[in-house]
C-alpha positions, -999 to +999 in steps of 0.1 A: -354+065-551-387+067-536-389+085-505-400+063-476-431+073-455-427+078-415-449+047-413-424+026-436-393+041-420-406+030-387-415-003-397-380-012-412-366+003-378-384-018-355-382-056-361-413-078-354-397-109-335-388-101-304-392-063-312-425-054-324-435-014-336-470-009-345-474+023-361-511+043-375-505+072-394-537+091-404-535+132-419-518+153-394-513+125-367-493+096-362-489+069-334-462+046-323-464+019-299-429-002-290-426-038-272-393-050-265-364-043-245-335-028-270-349+008-275-351+020-238-367+057-241-390+082-265-361+096-279-344+062-289-379+053-307-381+084-324-344+084-340-349+047-349-379+052-366-366+081-385-390+107-371-382+144-386-385+165-352-386+197-379-418+185-390-431+165-362-439+173-321-448+148-295-481+156-277-480+124-252-457+099-245-459+067-219-430+039-210-438+008-193-417-015-179-423-054-166-406-081-162-417-120-179-407-153-164-406-187-171-394-223-167-365-234-186-356-272-193-323-283-196-329-316-208-311-345-198-272-357-184-251-383-196-266-408-178-302-398-190-311-384-159-331-357-161-315-321-151-332-299-124-350-269-145-344-232-139-363-201-142-357-178-168-365-136-163-364-106-186-377-073-188-398-057-213-408-023-223-436-007-240-432+025-254-461+048-268-460+081-286-485+103-306-472+127-328-490+160-343-475+175-372-459+208-365-482+224-392-503+209-415-490+187-444-503+214-470-486+240-452-454+222-450-452+211-482-462+247-491-429+261-471-407+230-490-420+249-525-410+280-510-377+273-498-364+258-532-334+274-539-338+303-517-312+315-502-309+342-472-313+378-484-289+396-479-285+433-471-287+451-503-269+484-498-255+503-468-278+514-442-289+551-453-276+581-443-295+600-414-325+622-423-330+654-411-366+650-409-374+613-405-406+599-413-423+563-407-441+552-436-467+527-428-480+496-457-517+489-445-530+460-465-555+445-440-579+416-445-564+400-479-579+370-476-552+351-500-575+318-511-608+334-512-629+332-544-657+356-557-679+357-586-691+388-601-723+382-614-730+365-582-717+389-559-706+419-578-667+416-580-648+392-588-618+374-567-590+346-568-555+337-564-544+356-593-564+384-585-552+390-547-516+382-556-522+412-585-540+433-562-515+432-535-485+438-555-501+468-575-508+482-538-471+475-530-461+497-562-487+525-556-477+528-516-435+529-533-446+560-555-463+577-525-435+574-500-409+587-528-419+624-519-409+619-485-380+618-465-386+580-446-360+564-426-381+532-414-411+512-429-434+493-406-453+467-429-483+447-405-489+418-417-515+389-404-551+399-398-564+374-421-537+376-450-550+344-455-588+331-459-583+297-441-564+280-414-563+247-430-564+223-460-603+218-450-613+253-459-620+258-423-610+289-403-591+291-363-617+285-347-631+258-370-659+275-389-663+260-426-659+290-445-677+289-483-657+304-514-629+290-510-599+279-528-590+245-517-553+244-530-535+254-497-502+245-508-504+271-536-525+295-521-495+292-492-466+299-522-482+324-535-496+343-507-454+336-494-440+353-525-463+383-525-450+389-493-415+385-501-422+413-530-437+438-504-404+438-483-379+438-512-398+464-528-400+482-496-365+484-489-359+505-518-374+530-495-357+523-460-355+493-438-383+475-426-402+462-395-427+435-401-457+429-377-471+402-372-510+403-362-532+372-357-564+376-376-594+351-368-595+333-403-555+325-403-541+325-366-516+295-375-511+295-412-501+334-411-481+326-384-459+299-406-455+326-431-439+351-413-417+325-394-410+314-432-401+354-440-384+356-408-355+328-420-357+341-458-342+373-446-321+363-412-291+377-431-310+409-437-299+439-412-326+460-424-352+434-420-367+432-385-398+406-379-421+407-350-441+372-347-444+371-311-481+352-301-497+384-287-527+394-304-522+432-294-487+445-307-474+478-297-450+495-324-426+529-311-417+553-332-406+590-313-434+609-305-457+579-317-470+547-306-492+526-328-511+494-315-521+467-339-545+444-333-572+424-358-602+440-340-625+412-338-620+406-296-628+431-268-644+464-271-627+493-294-634+514-265-615+500-243-584+496-264-571+530-249-571+516-219-553+482-226-522+506-245-519+529-214-517+494-191-499+471-214-472+494-222-476+525-197-435+534-205-440+536-241-476+554-235-458+577-212-428+583-238-455+590-267-477+620-276-498+608-304-512+570-299-535+552-322-549+517-331-552+500-366-575+473-367-595+457-396-616+426-393-646+448-408-638+453-441-644+490-443-628+520-432-640+537-401-623+565-375-633+571-342-617+586-312-624+581-273-614+598-242-614+588-210-601+615-187-569+638-192-545+611-190-556+600-229-558+631-242-575+615-274-564+581-287-575+571-323-588+538-330-589+535-366-607+508-388-590+499-419-606+488-456-596+458-475-589+450-511-604+414-513-635+412-531-670+407-514-680+369-513-714+349-515-716+350-474-712+390-470-728+394-500-761+377-489-757+393-455-758+427-471-726+436-462-718+457-493-710+488-513-680+496-495-650+507-519-615+482-518-594+501-503-558+499-488-539+527-468-505+542-463-496+565-433-467+588-425-456+599-393-433+625-384-406+613-357-418+647-337-452+660-350-470+629-353-493+617-381-490+641-414-509+624-437-523+592-456-529+578-486-558+556-500-548+528-529-579+515-545-584+481-559-583+476-595-609+453-600-640+469-610-676+464-595-699+447-618-735+463-611-767+439-609-783+429-647-808+457-651-840+446-671-849+466-703-883+482-707 
């Protein structure tokens, strides 16, 4: 049977006489305007129209009521004498509702594809025994930009959806090898920070800035990014329980949130996976004597981050001895130490690199030459940071054409 649209369902549910329901559906918005007396509330109208409230949300609503009166003629009696007229009166109601999709339609379609035949992934193995020398393993793949295009002859590197998927999975596999030599009892996986290249199917970032070099197959981009993220969590579970921390980026604040929400649903039955998908753009992760801060890095001054950490989580600050911020956004590796009096004792602000290729905008503005890297870090529960490894991208750089003389 052909699936009806929201408009078709609503029209069939609202007869035109004496009731009427005007429907307007455009892109990710829909408006319903009802006139009549049978339906009394917004909820009744939405139920009558068959609106799936898991896909839509009400952004505006109004209910107006009034009475309509008129003269009612009763005709003639048996003696052909006219009967006295009377008045009729009835109440009418107008209900207006404006709806907006909870996520753009391509994202909703991508989620449906991801959820096909997917069952909640339960705990695959019993909890690991307590470690004698426990460590936290941080898998940091920042600014991966699923959905970006780059053409090597024009920018020096190739990048596509297939390459993004391959590079991400190869980096996770390489990190598993590095972690195998250590006694790891916890893994933290920061996600977001421009995990996807755009925030909608119009090739726009969160603020509406249109970006070039974009794969406009938004549903497919979303599916591939989701499957890659699920792959990462499943592989990292081979090492230790995994904590996913969502970090909103300036390219993908909405799309990365939808992705992490989906991931949370997939692993909801797995006690070894925890997902922090809270809305704040600064997140904190304590581990023994360590306190890690996560943010994208595009907002605020990096020199203010230590003060923010001490102000926002004073208890965690007091209980830690080794404190570090992890930021991305710049697609380059950089490390700075800030001191602001004896109370800080030096807080690291580490800018992490990216594996994604150079697109036309970055090339034209001269942002080139940085090695494409991801990083994994080790933290002792008692001794703080004890080491890190660089994971280099496998896609080769293409040098400019040199004319022969």
